[in-house]
Phi, psi and omega in degrees: 000134180291163178261130178289147175286157177303324180296316180293321178301325181289334184271335191238134179227132172268126189237155164283180179305130184277356174262311187241351177087001179288157178292149179262113184232343186256121181287135170262309176205124177252108184257017175075208178267138184212150176282172173293127194297324183255019179262081188289143189269126179268327180244108184295347179266353184281154176290158184220138178281138173232151183224158175300136175242082190230112179264136179244161168245134180287128180294337185272308186248353178067025171280131177267133187198160173285142178275336179251121184256117172273132185309131186295333177289336176286323182280310183265070185276170178300338181262016181311132193257000180271115177245118186300328188289351179281356173253112178300322180299317183289321178296320178294323175301317179294319180299316180293325177298312181299316178301316181292320181292320178296318180292319185284318188248354174073033180294141182207201184300338180269358183266171175221127178246128176243126175251129177266131187064060187278356176051231188265021178083013184305327183261310185297337178303330181283330171291319178302318180297335179266005178079018180267125179297138184223163169213128174263145173239117188213122184282344184263119185297327182298312181283325179299323178297320177295324178295316179301322178296335177273002181086021180253106179298133190221134174263126181269084181206160169280140182273140175190187186295324181293315177295320180302318179296320178294320179298319178297316179299328182272004177091020182253023174302141194250139168282328178224127173249125183248140174212103180256120179055046176239332185301324178287344189265003184244124176292313182276077188297326181293315180295324179296310182291327174298322176299321176300316179298317184296316186279347184277126176294156168303134183082359181278173184230137170252131168240135177231134173246140179201151177302140184274123181304325179301316179292321178304316181288312185294325185256013178054043184274051183295339181286354173278000174270115173205173193296335176293330181266094182285336185213160187223124200247133163264163177293323180303316184281320182292329176296320177298314181302310182294322180298326179292349179241026173072026177238132179250147178270117182257350177199160176210143176235143174264131186239154178278349187296148176054038177079007180123107184234166172246144167243112179262149177243124183234155176213170176301137190300329181290350182264004176140161183260200185290144178270176184297320182297324179295312181296322181294318181289323176300321179294322176295321177297319178296318179298330179276358176094012182286356174259011183233133185298327184295333177299319182285323179299327185284345187293329184302319180291327176298321178296314181297323178295320178296321177298313180298319180302313183292317180295321178298319178296312183294320177300317182296312185288329177290324176295334177279359179081018182274158177252147183228131170238169180235148177247130172096099177279060184273159179302320180296331176294322176300314178297311184301308186290322179290318180296321181276352180069035183264112180238205185291350175288342179244321185236130186285320184191174176237146172242153181206145180287337186284113181296339178292339180263333183297141182086000176249189182233145179295134183305143175080290184282346173059036174282134180293145181250123180243173171286159183302334181297341181295335180295315180294330180287330185251341175051064178291156177286326181228143174240108182279118182274107181283314173277074187299340177292345179249027185304315182299315180296317184289317180295331176287314181297324187250025184302337183294348179295338179291343179299328179250016178086011178293150182227148179271144176234130177248124188273341189234137004280337172228159180292125179230131173262119184277128180276000000 
C-alpha cells in the first residue's frame, strides 16, 4: 500500500459516525474512486485527485454518510463553479418560498433573515425586493461576489457556532434562518446545528431543505452521492440531530426538488414540540423500512442494476451508429458517468448554460463542456439529461432537437427515452 503525502493527509479524514460517534462498518453504496464533482478540469492533460466515494449507514443511529471526508475548504474553494441562478426552476422555487414565508409568518422591514449557504443571492434577492433586511453567509467567494452585485450583503465564511455567536453580537440575530441544500454539505453537523440555535431569536423559525433519503432509496438516486454531500438525511435522523441542540421540528413539507426533498421547520424546543405532519412522515419512513438496517444494506444492488441499465442502453445505441451528447455538467453527472465508466467512447460532449463551466472538462471522465448551442451544431441522436431533476426545464429549452429526430434520455431511476 502506498504512503499518502502530507498534503493528501490534510485533505482526507476517515471518520466515525458524525452524529453518534459509532464506527462505520455497513456499506450503503460504494461508488469506487471519484474526483471532486464540481472541480472542473481546465487542462485535460493535467493530473487529477480522486478520493473514495463510499457511503455507509451507521448501525447505531442509521445516519447515512460518507466515510471519507474531503476537507470542505478544498471543495468549496474561491473558484467554486456552481451558481444557483443558472437554473430557472430553482430561482422560481426560491421566489415561491419567499412569498410563502412572508405570507405565513409576516416578515417585513422589522425582521431579519439570515441564509446559510446563500450562494449567488438567488433566494435572498426576493426578500430584499420586499424590504426585508437580510444577510447571506457563503463560503465561496465566486458566488458571494455575484450576490453582492444583486444587493445581497454576504459574509464569506463557513457557518458554525462560533460565527453564529459573532453574528448575534453584531446585531444579526435572525427571525428566520434559511438553509437550502446545505445540511448535507457540512461535516461537523453538531457545530452547524448549534450555530442555527445560537443565531435564532426567541420565537424565530429555522427552515432547512435537503434531499429526502427515502426518495434517494426508492428512486435509485445514487448519483446524488458525491463528496460535497457528506450526509443523507431521513426525517427520523434529522429530528434526533436537531433535538440534541434544543430545536424541535414543528412542521415538514415534501417537495419535488432534487428528486424529492424535505423542508423542515424548527424552533426553540421550549416553544413547542413536533407537529402532526412530522409525526405522520416519521411513521411513513418507518413503514418504508428506514428504521431497519436491512433496508440500507439492500441499496447497493439497486445501484449496480441502474449502472447496468444505462450501459446496456449506450452499448446498444452506439452499435446502431447513433451519437450521444449530454446536457448539464452537474455534480450528479460527474458521479453517474465516473461510476459507470462512461467517457468519450459513449458520450461525445456535455453542454451547460453556466459560462463558468464552458471550455472546461467534466471531472474524471474528461468530457468537454460546451455551451448549449453546440447541440444544434452537431445534431446528436440522443441528449442524455444528467440533472434529471430539471428534465421539464431542459426538454423545454432544448425542444429543437426534435427537428432532426433527436431524443431525450433520462437515466434515473431507470433509463427512459422521452418521445
